[in-house]
N, CA, C and O of each residue as an XYZ file, in Angstrom:
904
protein
N      98.511      1.181    -47.104
C      98.279      0.754    -45.858
C      98.497      1.932    -44.857
O      99.448      2.702    -44.990
N      97.722      2.030    -44.002
C      97.636      3.384    -43.083
C      98.435      3.014    -41.933
O      98.242      1.963    -41.321
N      99.373      3.901    -41.612
C     100.289      3.667    -40.472
C      99.975      4.936    -39.526
O      99.902      6.039    -40.068
N      99.787      4.823    -38.131
C      99.743      5.708    -37.105
C     101.139      6.125    -36.286
O     101.746      5.309    -35.592
N     101.503      7.322    -36.441
C     102.786      7.712    -35.947
C     102.493      8.462    -34.711
O     101.797      9.474    -34.800
N     102.984      8.046    -33.477
C     102.587      8.874    -32.239
C     104.056      9.376    -31.784
O     104.857      8.513    -31.424
N     104.394     10.568    -31.786
C     105.559     11.203    -31.546
C     105.281     12.664    -31.269
O     104.490     13.265    -31.995
N     105.909     13.294    -30.221
C     105.503     14.719    -29.871
C     106.557     15.534    -30.469
O     106.433     16.758    -30.424
N     107.618     14.985    -31.045
C     108.695     15.742    -31.969
C     108.105     15.979    -33.158
O     107.968     15.038    -33.939
N     107.717     17.092    -33.449
C     106.940     17.521    -34.642
C     107.927     17.418    -35.843
O     107.490     16.850    -36.844
N     109.213     17.897    -35.873
C     110.221     17.799    -36.771
C     110.496     16.648    -37.208
O     110.416     16.326    -38.393
N     110.945     15.717    -36.027
C     111.123     14.211    -36.510
C     109.945     13.510    -37.039
O     109.977     12.773    -38.025
N     108.959     13.760    -36.374
C     107.508     13.025    -36.655
C     107.269     13.269    -38.128
O     107.052     12.326    -38.888
N     107.308     14.587    -38.560
C     107.094     15.127    -39.960
C     108.007     14.258    -40.868
O     107.602     13.601    -41.827
N     109.380     14.347    -40.410
C     110.374     13.760    -41.390
C     109.992     12.108    -41.544
O     110.145     11.566    -42.639
N     109.543     11.433    -40.507
C     109.382     10.088    -40.558
C     108.101     10.037    -41.449
O     108.098      9.256    -42.401
N     107.087     10.766    -41.217
C     105.754     10.511    -42.018
C     106.247     10.783    -43.494
O     106.048      9.850    -44.271
N     106.718     11.655    -43.888
C     107.186     11.988    -45.154
C     107.848     10.744    -45.749
O     107.458     10.312    -46.834
N     108.856     10.146    -45.058
C     109.683      9.085    -45.551
C     108.645      7.841    -45.704
O     108.575      7.154    -46.723
N     107.816      7.646    -44.495
C     106.896      6.475    -44.869
C     105.976      6.675    -46.125
O     105.767      5.699    -46.845
N     105.457      7.805    -46.403
C     104.702      8.208    -47.549
C     105.462      7.939    -48.782
O     104.916      7.437    -49.764
N     106.772      8.278    -48.755
C     107.713      8.171    -49.965
C     107.881      6.539    -50.042
O     108.171      6.114    -51.161
N     107.746      5.639    -49.061
C     107.791      4.285    -49.277
C     106.421      3.511    -49.542
O     106.406      2.281    -49.528
N     105.289      4.250    -49.780
C     104.178      3.753    -50.146
C     103.062      3.662    -48.974
O     101.920      3.266    -49.208
N     103.471      4.039    -47.782
C     102.512      4.119    -46.619
C     101.625      5.325    -46.608
O     101.965      6.326    -47.239
N     100.482      5.290    -45.912
C      99.670      6.368    -45.712
C      99.844      6.770    -44.268
O      98.961      6.470    -43.465
N     100.853      7.386    -43.904
C     101.173      7.800    -42.558
C     100.349      8.963    -42.060
O      99.945      9.883    -42.771
N     100.143      8.825    -40.767
C      99.368     10.003    -40.068
C     100.042     10.335    -38.719
O     100.232      9.379    -37.967
N     100.377     11.395    -38.368
C     101.178     11.792    -37.192
C     100.273     12.407    -36.116
O      99.544     13.345    -36.440
N     100.270     11.974    -34.945
C      99.659     12.590    -33.810
C     100.580     12.953    -32.861
O     101.662     12.376    -32.967
N     100.464     13.781    -31.916
C     101.585     14.367    -30.901
C     101.235     14.024    -29.463
O     102.031     14.344    -28.582
N     100.045     13.363    -29.142
C      99.848     13.001    -27.855
C      99.568     11.559    -27.606
O      99.184     10.904    -28.576
N      99.704     10.952    -26.431
C      99.444      9.676    -26.142
C      97.938      9.257    -26.312
O      97.574      8.168    -26.756
N      97.179     10.194    -25.929
C      95.654     10.083    -25.977
C      95.237      9.963    -27.277
O      94.525      9.020    -27.622
N      95.641     10.902    -28.114
C      95.368     10.769    -29.573
C      95.860      9.514    -30.272
O      95.334      9.103    -31.307
N      96.892      8.915    -29.672
C      97.546      7.534    -30.203
C      96.551      6.449    -29.775
O      96.255      5.518    -30.525
N      96.094      6.586    -28.658
C      95.086      5.516    -28.005
C      93.784      5.477    -29.044
O      93.359      4.408    -29.481
N      93.191      6.784    -29.395
C      91.981      6.969    -29.971
C      92.137      6.357    -31.430
O      91.310      5.628    -31.978
N      93.487      6.833    -32.019
C      93.655      6.472    -33.405
C      93.876      4.777    -33.437
O      93.275      4.090    -34.263
N      94.651      4.292    -32.606
C      94.847      2.820    -32.590
C      93.543      1.836    -32.495
O      93.343      0.759    -33.058
N      92.717      2.587    -31.575
C      91.503      1.962    -31.284
C      90.403      2.092    -32.310
O      89.425      1.346    -32.255
N      90.526      2.983    -33.213
C      89.594      3.378    -34.200
C      89.374      2.309    -35.383
O      88.450      2.300    -36.197
N      90.375      1.475    -35.284
C      90.320      0.488    -36.565
C      90.676      1.015    -37.747
O      90.453      0.319    -38.738
N      91.219      2.168    -37.910
C      91.517      2.789    -39.200
C      92.949      2.782    -39.696
O      93.359      3.237    -40.764
N      93.739      2.096    -38.589
C      95.063      1.961    -39.077
C      95.545      0.432    -39.123
O      94.883     -0.460    -38.592
N      96.657      0.219    -39.746
C      97.069     -1.250    -39.764
C      98.280     -1.366    -38.959
O      98.719     -2.499    -38.756
N      98.849     -0.407    -38.498
C     100.048     -0.485    -37.556
C     100.320      0.868    -36.774
O      99.836      1.899    -37.242
N     101.012      0.917    -35.697
C     101.202      2.019    -34.950
C     102.736      1.960    -34.531
O     103.307      0.997    -34.020
N     103.320      3.287    -34.879
C     104.826      3.486    -34.475
C     104.586      4.377    -33.175
O     103.959      5.433    -33.258
N     105.086      3.931    -32.028
C     104.658      4.606    -30.742
C     106.150      5.083    -30.257
O     107.119      4.327    -30.327
N     106.226      6.448    -29.748
C     107.349      6.902    -29.125
C     107.124      6.683    -27.669
O     106.014      6.886    -27.177
N     108.128      6.279    -26.972
C     107.979      6.021    -25.389
C     107.995      7.332    -24.673
O     107.541      7.265    -23.531
N     108.405      8.506    -25.063
C     108.332      9.788    -24.375
C     107.269     10.584    -25.037
O     107.381     10.952    -26.206
N     106.231     10.855    -24.291
C     104.963     11.763    -24.942
C     104.635     12.739    -23.742
O     104.840     12.429    -22.568
N     104.147     13.857    -24.120
C     103.776     14.887    -23.356
C     102.787     14.696    -22.015
O     102.905     15.204    -20.899
N     101.741     13.754    -22.547
C     100.501     13.595    -21.587
C     100.800     12.333    -20.763
O     100.479     12.266    -19.577
N     101.401     11.365    -21.393
C     101.636      9.969    -20.720
C     102.626      9.273    -21.424
O     102.969      9.512    -22.582
N     103.155      8.246    -20.555
C     104.133      7.411    -21.490
C     103.700      6.617    -22.391
O     102.529      6.238    -22.387
N     104.567      6.244    -23.294
C     104.137      5.424    -24.366
C     103.876      3.956    -23.817
O     103.028      3.263    -24.378
N     104.465      3.557    -22.923
C     104.237      2.361    -22.131
C     102.801      2.221    -21.803
O     102.214      1.153    -21.976
N     102.150      3.417    -21.273
C     100.735      3.624    -20.837
C      99.988      3.452    -22.013
O      99.155      2.546    -22.060
N     100.192      4.277    -23.069
C      99.541      4.091    -24.388
C      99.260      2.519    -24.744
O      98.159      1.979    -24.853
N     100.486      1.962    -24.889
C     100.461      0.655    -25.134
C      99.559     -0.344    -24.498
O      98.782     -1.123    -25.050
N      99.850     -0.146    -23.031
C      98.933     -0.939    -22.142
C      97.423     -0.741    -22.388
O      96.646     -1.695    -22.397
N      97.030      0.568    -22.593
C      95.497      0.641    -22.838
C      95.223      0.179    -24.133
O      94.113     -0.346    -24.219
N      96.004      0.211    -25.366
C      95.618     -0.268    -26.572
C      95.613     -1.748    -26.474
O      94.747     -2.362    -27.098
N      96.569     -2.449    -25.693
C      96.587     -3.904    -25.872
C      95.259     -4.450    -24.969
O      95.051     -5.663    -25.004
N      94.554     -3.787    -24.340
C      93.569     -4.206    -23.628
C      92.323     -4.667    -24.545
O      91.442     -5.452    -24.194
N      92.438     -3.976    -25.872
C      91.382     -4.345    -26.722
C      91.809     -4.443    -28.264
O      90.941     -4.554    -29.129
N      92.830     -4.409    -28.500
C      93.523     -4.336    -29.747
C      94.683     -4.988    -30.053
O      95.623     -4.820    -29.275
N      94.844     -5.720    -31.039
C      96.140     -6.531    -31.650
C      96.956     -5.841    -32.550
O      97.997     -6.302    -33.017
N      96.447     -4.633    -32.822
C      97.346     -3.572    -33.976
C      98.829     -3.884    -33.511
O      99.252     -3.808    -32.357
N      99.669     -4.322    -34.869
C     101.117     -4.346    -34.703
C     101.589     -2.867    -34.166
O     101.149     -1.793    -34.576
N     102.518     -3.050    -33.223
C     103.154     -1.693    -32.591
C     104.699     -1.842    -32.587
O     105.187     -2.877    -32.132
N     105.406     -0.958    -33.024
C     106.705     -0.586    -33.032
C     107.064      0.438    -32.156
O     106.641      1.556    -32.450
N     107.816      0.313    -31.041
C     108.004      1.221    -30.104
C     109.464      2.028    -30.513
O     110.448      1.437    -30.958
N     109.401      3.286    -30.304
C     110.604      4.077    -30.428
C     111.079      4.389    -28.943
O     110.444      5.011    -28.091
N     112.271      3.848    -28.832
C     112.912      3.951    -27.536
C     114.355      4.735    -27.533
O     115.070      4.789    -28.533
N     114.639      5.253    -26.442
C     115.855      5.976    -26.375
C     117.136      4.817    -26.523
O     117.112      3.675    -26.066
N     118.172      5.413    -27.241
C     119.178      4.472    -27.532
C     119.872      4.088    -26.179
O     120.210      4.887    -25.306
N     120.029      2.692    -26.156
C     120.578      2.187    -24.961
C     119.744      1.902    -23.885
O     120.183      1.231    -22.951
N     118.496      2.358    -23.884
C     117.532      2.172    -22.682
C     117.027      0.857    -22.885
O     116.014      0.671    -23.559
N     117.695     -0.116    -22.322
C     117.132     -1.561    -22.449
C     115.817     -1.726    -21.549
O     114.903     -2.505    -21.820
N     115.857     -0.887    -20.448
C     114.573     -1.170    -19.639
C     113.450     -0.935    -20.318
O     112.518     -1.738    -20.334
N     113.445      0.236    -20.965
C     112.130      0.522    -21.613
C     111.739     -0.415    -22.827
O     110.580     -0.681    -23.145
N     112.851     -0.863    -23.439
C     112.742     -1.922    -24.470
C     111.993     -3.161    -24.055
O     111.061     -3.644    -24.698
N     112.478     -3.635    -22.927
C     111.970     -4.916    -22.264
C     110.604     -4.619    -22.004
O     109.718     -5.283    -22.541
N     110.329     -3.582    -21.146
C     108.916     -3.362    -20.750
C     107.876     -3.305    -21.824
O     106.799     -3.899    -21.782
N     108.320     -2.494    -22.837
C     107.460     -2.362    -24.047
C     107.150     -3.764    -24.684
O     106.032     -4.183    -24.985
N     108.344     -4.402    -24.828
C     107.990     -6.003    -25.230
C     107.032     -6.655    -24.300
O     106.031     -7.201    -24.762
N     107.257     -6.638    -23.082
C     106.403     -7.273    -22.167
C     104.959     -6.873    -22.091
O     104.088     -7.654    -21.706
N     104.702     -5.517    -22.506
C     103.474     -4.965    -22.648
C     102.818     -5.362    -23.972
O     101.699     -4.910    -24.218
N     103.448     -6.200    -24.873
C     102.882     -6.505    -25.884
C     103.300     -5.776    -27.370
O     102.709     -6.061    -28.411
N     104.264     -4.920    -27.306
C     104.997     -4.520    -28.504
C     105.366     -5.422    -29.309
O     105.785     -6.479    -28.838
N     105.310     -5.248    -30.604
C     106.029     -6.466    -31.436
C     107.521     -6.187    -31.869
O     108.249     -7.098    -32.262
N     107.926     -4.896    -31.776
C     109.178     -4.714    -32.087
C     109.705     -3.329    -31.640
O     108.897     -2.519    -31.185
N     110.924     -3.035    -31.739
C     111.376     -1.525    -31.143
C     112.479     -1.135    -32.096
O     113.125     -1.955    -32.749
N     112.669      0.287    -32.138
C     113.712      0.755    -32.891
C     114.217      1.889    -32.057
O     113.440      2.784    -31.725
N     115.521      1.904    -31.685
C     116.172      2.895    -30.924
C     116.184      4.248    -31.642
O     116.362      4.310    -32.859
N     115.985      5.372    -30.852
C     116.261      6.783    -31.272
C     117.484      7.300    -30.910
O     117.945      7.099    -29.786
N     118.149      8.051    -31.887
C     117.579      8.511    -33.264
C     117.574      7.414    -34.089
O     118.518      6.629    -33.988
N     116.622      7.181    -34.959
C     116.380      6.040    -35.765
C     116.811      6.387    -37.283
O     116.755      7.522    -37.755
N     117.190      5.396    -37.878
C     117.313      5.589    -39.414
C     115.901      5.091    -40.045
O     115.397      3.976    -39.912
N     115.372      6.249    -40.794
C     114.100      5.938    -41.266
C     114.011      4.538    -42.272
O     112.975      3.888    -42.418
N     115.308      4.223    -42.922
C     115.249      2.899    -43.527
C     115.079      1.696    -42.767
O     114.448      0.720    -43.173
N     115.727      1.795    -41.514
C     115.590      0.624    -40.561
C     114.320      0.644    -40.101
O     113.774     -0.454    -39.997
N     113.698      1.624    -39.794
C     112.218      1.759    -39.343
C     111.222      1.045    -40.280
O     110.441      0.160    -39.930
N     111.360      1.552    -41.513
C     110.728      0.925    -42.593
C     110.679     -0.663    -42.716
O     109.692     -1.390    -42.830
N     112.069     -0.997    -42.656
C     112.355     -2.543    -42.607
C     111.707     -3.200    -41.644
O     111.088     -4.222    -41.940
N     111.735     -2.733    -40.341
C     111.138     -3.312    -39.088
C     109.603     -3.223    -39.250
O     108.895     -4.075    -38.714
N     109.055     -2.185    -39.996
C     107.721     -2.219    -39.975
C     107.124     -3.171    -40.933
O     106.080     -3.770    -40.677
N     107.777     -3.314    -42.031
C     107.453     -4.317    -43.117
C     107.605     -5.674    -42.582
O     106.796     -6.517    -42.970
N     108.546     -6.023    -41.724
C     108.590     -7.370    -41.124
C     107.472     -7.529    -40.104
O     106.929     -8.634    -40.096
N     107.087     -6.724    -39.344
C     106.040     -6.744    -38.485
C     104.606     -6.959    -39.195
O     103.762     -7.767    -38.808
N     104.492     -6.176    -40.197
C     103.278     -6.345    -41.115
C     103.125     -7.698    -41.752
O     102.026     -8.246    -41.834
N     104.338     -8.277    -42.241
C     104.316     -9.481    -42.869
C     103.875    -10.662    -41.964
O     103.076    -11.536    -42.299
N     104.503    -10.565    -40.779
C     104.178    -11.684    -39.799
C     102.772    -11.376    -39.222
O     102.244    -12.294    -38.595
N     102.179    -10.355    -39.333
C     100.856    -10.139    -38.771
C      99.827    -10.646    -39.714
O      99.036    -11.500    -39.315
N      99.765    -10.167    -41.006
C      98.729    -10.699    -41.861
C      98.975    -10.862    -43.224
O      98.135    -11.392    -43.952
N     100.263    -10.377    -43.722
C     100.650    -10.790    -45.165
C     101.568    -12.179    -45.046
O     102.795    -12.284    -45.042
N     100.617    -13.129    -44.956
C     101.450    -14.537    -44.741
C     102.165    -15.049    -46.072
O     101.571    -15.107    -47.149
N     103.314    -15.365    -45.916
C     103.920    -16.000    -47.237
C     103.206    -17.189    -47.607
O     102.611    -17.868    -46.770
N     103.248    -17.510    -49.026
C     102.648    -18.628    -49.477
C     102.892    -19.928    -48.677
O     101.954    -20.678    -48.405
N     104.048    -20.161    -48.338
C     104.455    -21.377    -47.800
C     103.754    -21.560    -46.314
O     103.451    -22.708    -45.990
N     103.491    -20.498    -45.419
C     102.972    -20.451    -44.344
C     101.392    -20.751    -44.513
O     100.746    -21.361    -43.661
N     100.884    -20.282    -45.637
C      99.303    -20.377    -45.855
C      99.085    -21.955    -46.114
O      97.985    -22.441    -45.854
N     100.071    -22.716    -46.598
C      99.789    -24.094    -47.071
C     100.124    -24.854    -45.643
O      99.807    -26.043    -45.594
N     100.691    -24.313    -44.572
C     100.958    -25.030    -43.350
C      99.619    -25.625    -42.662
O      98.653    -24.883    -42.483
N      99.593    -26.955    -42.291
C      98.375    -27.403    -41.567
C      98.409    -26.799    -40.254
O      99.444    -26.432    -39.696
N      97.164    -26.703    -39.748
C      97.046    -26.641    -38.202
C      97.764    -27.320    -37.486
O      97.949    -28.524    -37.659
N      98.322    -26.566    -36.486
C      99.394    -27.368    -35.607
C      98.522    -27.653    -34.362
O      97.721    -26.819    -33.940
N      98.712    -28.889    -33.779
C      98.058    -29.232    -32.507
C      98.903    -29.821    -31.552
O      99.594    -30.787    -31.873
N      98.931    -29.367    -30.445
C      99.760    -30.107    -29.320
C      98.828    -30.304    -28.033
O      98.645    -29.380    -27.240
N      98.243    -31.593    -27.877
C      97.150    -31.878    -26.971
C      95.915    -30.963    -27.136
O      95.267    -31.109    -28.173
N      95.490    -29.989    -26.195
C      94.401    -29.250    -26.260
C      94.721    -27.889    -26.864
O      93.838    -27.041    -26.991
N      96.028    -27.669    -27.252
C      96.319    -26.596    -27.988
C      96.385    -26.449    -29.445
O      97.138    -27.236    -30.019
N      95.710    -25.550    -30.198
C      95.793    -25.396    -31.458
C      96.200    -24.010    -32.070
O      95.722    -22.952    -31.661
N      97.018    -24.090    -32.971
C      97.265    -22.806    -33.768
C      96.874    -23.092    -35.101
O      96.946    -24.248    -35.517
N      96.409    -22.025    -35.924
C      95.977    -22.013    -37.211
C      96.755    -20.858    -37.892
O      96.508    -19.687    -37.606
N      97.581    -21.165    -38.682
C      98.444    -20.074    -39.491
C      97.606    -19.265    -40.418
O      97.823    -18.073    -40.636
N      96.495    -20.057    -41.038
C      95.792    -19.343    -42.063
C      94.923    -18.222    -41.494
O      94.746    -17.138    -42.049
N      94.375    -18.621    -40.271
C      93.331    -17.620    -39.576
C      94.012    -16.895    -38.594
O      93.419    -15.922    -38.130
N      95.138    -17.160    -38.174
C      95.976    -16.556    -36.972
C      95.092    -16.747    -35.747
O      94.961    -15.851    -34.913
N      94.448    -18.002    -35.645
C      93.614    -18.098    -34.278
C      94.395    -19.154    -33.480
O      94.852    -20.188    -33.966
N      94.492    -18.775    -32.212
C      95.119    -19.745    -31.203
C      93.992    -20.030    -30.301
O      93.230    -19.137    -29.930
N      93.862    -21.385    -29.904
C      92.711    -21.842    -29.112
C      93.390    -22.883    -28.019
O      94.383    -23.528    -28.356
N      92.863    -23.014    -26.795
C      93.118    -23.808    -25.811
C      91.765    -24.541    -25.563
O      90.824    -23.829    -25.213
N      91.568    -25.794    -25.693
C      90.449    -26.615    -25.450
C      89.364    -25.827    -26.184
O      88.392    -25.441    -25.534
N      89.459    -25.554    -27.518
C      88.548    -24.944    -28.218
C      88.002    -23.727    -28.002
O      87.001    -23.296    -28.574
N      88.801    -23.032    -26.986
C      88.356    -21.724    -26.770
C      89.653    -20.539    -27.181
O      90.791    -20.656    -26.728
N      89.315    -19.636    -27.926
C      90.375    -18.666    -28.573
C      91.105    -18.013    -27.270
O      90.447    -17.801    -26.251
N      92.427    -17.718    -27.343
C      93.193    -16.881    -26.623
C      93.936    -15.987    -27.421
O      94.237    -16.307    -28.571
N      94.293    -14.802    -26.896
C      95.121    -13.881    -27.644
C      96.653    -14.082    -27.588
O      97.268    -14.369    -26.561
N      97.220    -13.892    -28.857
C      98.564    -13.836    -28.837
C      98.886    -12.631    -29.928
O      98.211    -12.407    -30.933
N     100.022    -11.933    -29.524
C     100.404    -10.976    -30.567
C     100.856    -11.802    -31.863
O     100.915    -13.030    -31.909
N     101.179    -10.880    -32.960
C     101.685    -11.585    -34.009
C     103.034    -12.291    -33.742
O     103.284    -13.426    -34.149
N     103.934    -11.473    -32.980
C     105.303    -12.127    -32.745
C     105.289    -13.505    -31.958
O     106.006    -14.474    -32.206
N     104.220    -13.389    -30.844
C     103.949    -14.257    -30.132
C     103.555    -15.811    -30.784
O     103.958    -16.915    -30.419
N     102.745    -15.500    -31.732
C     101.992    -16.551    -32.487
C     103.077    -17.199    -33.171
O     103.330    -18.395    -33.030
N     103.840    -16.265    -34.052
C     104.990    -16.966    -34.796
C     105.796    -17.716    -33.917
O     106.063    -18.880    -34.218
N     106.222    -17.220    -32.877
C     107.396    -18.044    -32.003
C     106.821    -19.371    -31.705
O     107.373    -20.431    -32.001
N     105.595    -19.251    -31.059
C     105.092    -20.450    -30.476
C     104.795    -21.504    -31.628
O     104.917    -22.719    -31.471
N     104.398    -20.903    -32.779
C     104.113    -21.931    -33.886
C     105.553    -22.533    -34.221
O     105.651    -23.746    -34.408
N     106.495    -21.832    -34.288
C     107.918    -22.492    -34.560
C     108.331    -23.519    -33.631
O     108.918    -24.521    -34.036
N     108.053    -23.328    -32.372
C     108.306    -24.344    -31.368
C     107.408    -25.531    -31.359
O     107.818    -26.648    -31.042
N     106.104    -25.267    -31.731
C     105.247    -26.397    -31.963
C     105.554    -27.248    -33.055
O     105.262    -28.442    -32.987
N     106.122    -26.758    -34.076
C     106.557    -27.454    -35.400
C     107.811    -28.174    -35.179
O     108.194    -28.963    -36.042
N     108.482    -27.986    -34.121
C     109.909    -28.573    -33.938
C     109.842    -29.170    -32.450
O     110.701    -28.768    -31.665
N     108.964    -30.025    -32.031
C     108.967    -30.571    -30.888
C     109.900    -31.636    -30.387
O     109.873    -32.001    -29.212
N     110.735    -32.139    -31.289
C     111.708    -32.959    -30.906
C     113.266    -32.328    -30.914
O     114.263    -33.049    -30.971
N     113.302    -31.060    -30.856
C     114.557    -30.315    -31.102
C     114.578    -28.894    -30.491
O     113.580    -28.176    -30.549
N     115.584    -28.547    -29.978
C     115.782    -27.182    -29.416
C     115.847    -26.119    -30.616
O     116.676    -26.235    -31.519
N     115.053    -25.232    -30.569
C     114.998    -24.123    -31.571
C     115.848    -22.982    -31.110
O     115.605    -22.500    -30.003
N     116.954    -22.432    -31.941
C     117.836    -21.698    -31.520
C     117.156    -20.223    -31.411
O     116.130    -20.014    -32.059
N     117.620    -19.374    -30.738
C     117.290    -18.034    -30.608
C     117.481    -17.294    -31.961
O     116.653    -16.480    -32.370
N     118.579    -17.608    -32.613
C     118.736    -17.143    -33.950
C     117.680    -17.418    -34.813
O     117.197    -16.509    -35.488
N     117.240    -18.616    -34.880
C     116.279    -18.990    -35.756
C     114.983    -18.439    -35.367
O     114.281    -17.950    -36.252
N     114.598    -18.453    -34.223
C     113.422    -17.812    -33.744
C     113.330    -16.505    -34.134
O     112.297    -16.108    -34.673
N     114.450    -15.630    -33.901
C     114.389    -14.260    -34.353
C     114.205    -14.018    -35.996
O     113.429    -13.215    -36.515
N     115.172    -14.972    -36.710
C     114.824    -14.804    -38.111
C     113.576    -15.063    -38.648
O     113.062    -14.294    -39.459
N     112.956    -16.249    -38.201
C     111.737    -16.972    -38.722
C     110.476    -16.165    -38.056
O     109.479    -15.781    -38.667
N     110.709    -16.021    -36.874
C     109.504    -15.507    -36.115
C     109.239    -14.204    -35.903
O     108.087    -13.834    -35.675
N     110.444    -13.214    -35.962
C     110.522    -11.836    -35.904
C     110.834    -11.112    -37.097
O     110.637     -9.900    -37.184
N     111.356    -11.868    -38.099
C     111.613    -11.558    -39.485
C     112.889    -10.612    -39.445
O     112.940     -9.705    -40.276
N     113.904    -10.765    -38.546
C     115.123    -10.159    -38.588
C     116.191    -10.889    -37.925
O     115.925    -11.592    -36.950
N     117.356    -10.785    -38.362
C     118.607    -11.363    -37.468
C     118.528    -10.949    -36.016
O     118.003     -9.901    -35.640
N     119.028    -11.755    -35.311
C     119.113    -11.389    -33.911
C     120.482    -10.561    -33.526
O     121.581    -11.032    -33.820
N     120.362     -9.415    -32.914
C     121.367     -8.696    -32.690
C     122.019     -8.945    -31.197
O     121.367     -9.482    -30.301
N     123.219     -8.549    -31.048
C     123.968     -8.688    -29.952
C     123.223     -8.148    -28.829
O     122.663     -7.060    -28.963
N     123.148     -8.865    -27.609
C     122.314     -8.424    -26.341
C     120.958     -7.988    -26.599
O     120.334     -7.219    -25.868
N     120.410     -8.650    -27.959
C     119.080     -8.391    -27.984
C     118.055     -9.384    -27.399
O     117.965    -10.524    -27.855
N     117.268     -8.934    -26.367
C     116.388     -9.656    -25.558
C     115.096     -9.893    -26.113
O     114.301    -10.507    -25.401
N     114.745     -9.536    -27.212
C     113.206     -9.483    -27.875
C     112.720    -10.906    -27.883
O     111.554    -11.068    -27.523
N     113.480    -12.058    -28.264
C     112.936    -13.342    -28.249
C     112.723    -13.848    -26.781
O     111.732    -14.523    -26.503
N     113.579    -13.544    -25.933
C     113.429    -13.917    -24.660
C     112.058    -13.420    -23.876
O     111.348    -14.097    -23.133
N     111.897    -12.034    -24.261
C     110.864    -11.454    -23.436
C     109.425    -11.905    -24.091
O     108.415    -12.091    -23.411
N     109.491    -12.056    -25.554
C     108.352    -12.876    -26.017
C     108.086    -14.231    -25.516
O     106.968    -14.627    -25.187
N     109.057    -14.852    -25.480
C     108.885    -16.225    -24.844
C     108.273    -16.146    -23.524
O     107.348    -16.875    -23.165
N     108.836    -15.207    -22.786
C     108.207    -15.014    -21.316
C     106.871    -14.672    -21.277
O     106.117    -15.127    -20.417
N     106.501    -13.872    -22.179
C     105.090    -13.598    -22.114
C     104.141    -14.689    -22.741
O     102.936    -14.671    -22.489
N     104.679    -15.592    -23.524
C     103.976    -16.866    -24.030
C     103.880    -17.815    -22.834
O     102.919    -18.546    -22.592
N     104.954    -17.711    -22.150
C     105.052    -18.860    -21.043
C     103.817    -18.317    -19.787
O     103.134    -19.089    -19.115
N     103.791    -17.239    -19.739
C     102.769    -16.539    -18.827
C     101.331    -16.880    -19.271
O     100.492    -17.296    -18.473
N     101.084    -16.681    -20.603
C      99.875    -16.900    -21.126
C      99.470    -18.352    -20.957
O      98.386    -18.615    -20.437
N     100.381    -19.412    -21.417
C     100.125    -20.701    -21.439
C     100.099    -21.253    -19.910
O      99.326    -22.174    -19.644
N     100.873    -20.742    -18.980
C     100.589    -21.115    -17.625
C      99.244    -20.726    -17.129
O      98.679    -21.514    -16.371
N      98.683    -19.667    -17.441
C      97.310    -19.275    -16.922
C      96.206    -20.183    -17.584
O      95.168    -20.468    -16.988
N      96.489    -20.602    -18.808
C      95.483    -21.533    -19.498
C      95.602    -23.034    -19.237
O      94.635    -23.796    -19.257
N      96.903    -23.412    -18.982
C      97.116    -24.852    -19.236
C      97.712    -25.479    -17.810
O      97.857    -26.694    -17.676
N      98.060    -24.468    -16.697
C      98.803    -24.978    -15.460
C     100.156    -25.527    -15.911
O     101.009    -24.836    -16.468
N     100.288    -26.862    -15.618
C     101.643    -27.557    -15.879
C     101.479    -28.365    -17.137
O     102.425    -29.121    -17.359
N     100.465    -28.381    -18.041
C     100.370    -29.168    -19.156
C     101.292    -28.852    -20.333
O     101.709    -29.729    -21.089
N     101.572    -27.630    -20.443
C     102.525    -27.117    -21.476
C     103.576    -26.289    -20.754
O     103.356    -25.561    -19.786
N     104.788    -26.502    -21.370
C     105.851    -25.549    -20.721
C     106.964    -25.423    -21.896
O     107.152    -26.309    -22.730
N     107.714    -24.131    -21.840
C     108.519    -23.857    -22.846
C     109.922    -24.024    -22.026
O     110.185    -23.292    -21.072
N     110.766    -25.015    -22.467
C     112.091    -25.096    -21.539
C     113.045    -24.364    -22.380
O     113.079    -24.330    -23.610
N     113.922    -23.702    -21.414
C     115.101    -22.931    -21.658
C     116.257    -23.992    -21.911
O     116.515    -24.805    -21.023
N     116.882    -23.994    -22.986
C     118.237    -24.750    -23.057
C     119.233    -23.526    -23.066
O     119.143    -22.660    -23.936
N     120.107    -23.487    -22.153
C     121.131    -22.298    -21.788
C     121.989    -22.096    -22.876
O     122.600    -23.051    -23.355
N     122.114    -20.883    -23.351
C     122.975    -20.460    -24.461
C     122.666    -20.886    -25.802
O     123.397    -20.576    -26.743
N     121.559    -21.622    -25.951
C     121.051    -22.165    -27.250
C     119.837    -21.577    -27.585
O     119.824    -20.658    -28.404
N     118.657    -22.040    -26.986
C     117.376    -21.558    -27.305
C     116.220    -22.210    -26.565
O     116.343    -22.424    -25.359
N     115.257    -22.496    -27.118
C     114.087    -23.197    -26.332
C     113.353    -24.315    -27.019
O     113.413    -24.424    -28.243
N     112.670    -25.140    -26.283
C     111.829    -26.273    -26.965
C     110.665    -26.524    -26.083
O     110.794    -26.435    -24.862
N     109.535    -26.833    -26.637
C     108.362    -26.966    -25.995
C     108.203    -28.440    -25.362
O     108.504    -29.459    -25.985
N     107.774    -28.432    -24.258
C     107.553    -29.692    -23.541
C     106.264    -30.063    -22.941
O     106.143    -31.137    -22.351
């Protein structure tokens, strides 16, 4: 599996690349944002690890351009404690983030979780039937989302979270459950990943459906579809 690593820190990037290769990935390191955009849009890679601080442009700008035409899974490398960049990255369509300095083992774990929820579907998910809510349809086997029979884009994380909500229409789905089942990892203290992904889904549903569908916030607990 080919992974594109975008980081201008040659020493760190080389170390992470070697660790990824030791874990069975085919990792390629590039040092600029433009090279990252070109690589991500080439179709040659299955995921991108993207540093937010690059010499020619921000990693956020790289992600924005990539997301205009690609759903490649993206993990952002962000400064430790910089919640603003993390939230912006998630809002722009990043699937996850890892704070720097990062532990290579944690990075690999996050990468595998993102890849699993993108296209390495577990057997039980493949057996799930297509879920429909009015004119909204999600197909877990093909990862296609449709409104009134017209496809619309969801990131891998957004698809999984919306699928969980649609399959539990009569109850509140907790943030812990959404993180564990939808993002593939336990929710951490002060982690806003689920909230930001839900906000992105709300915006997409609102532009498609108007008021026909809504994700309700149940304070301090989680979310439910309405």
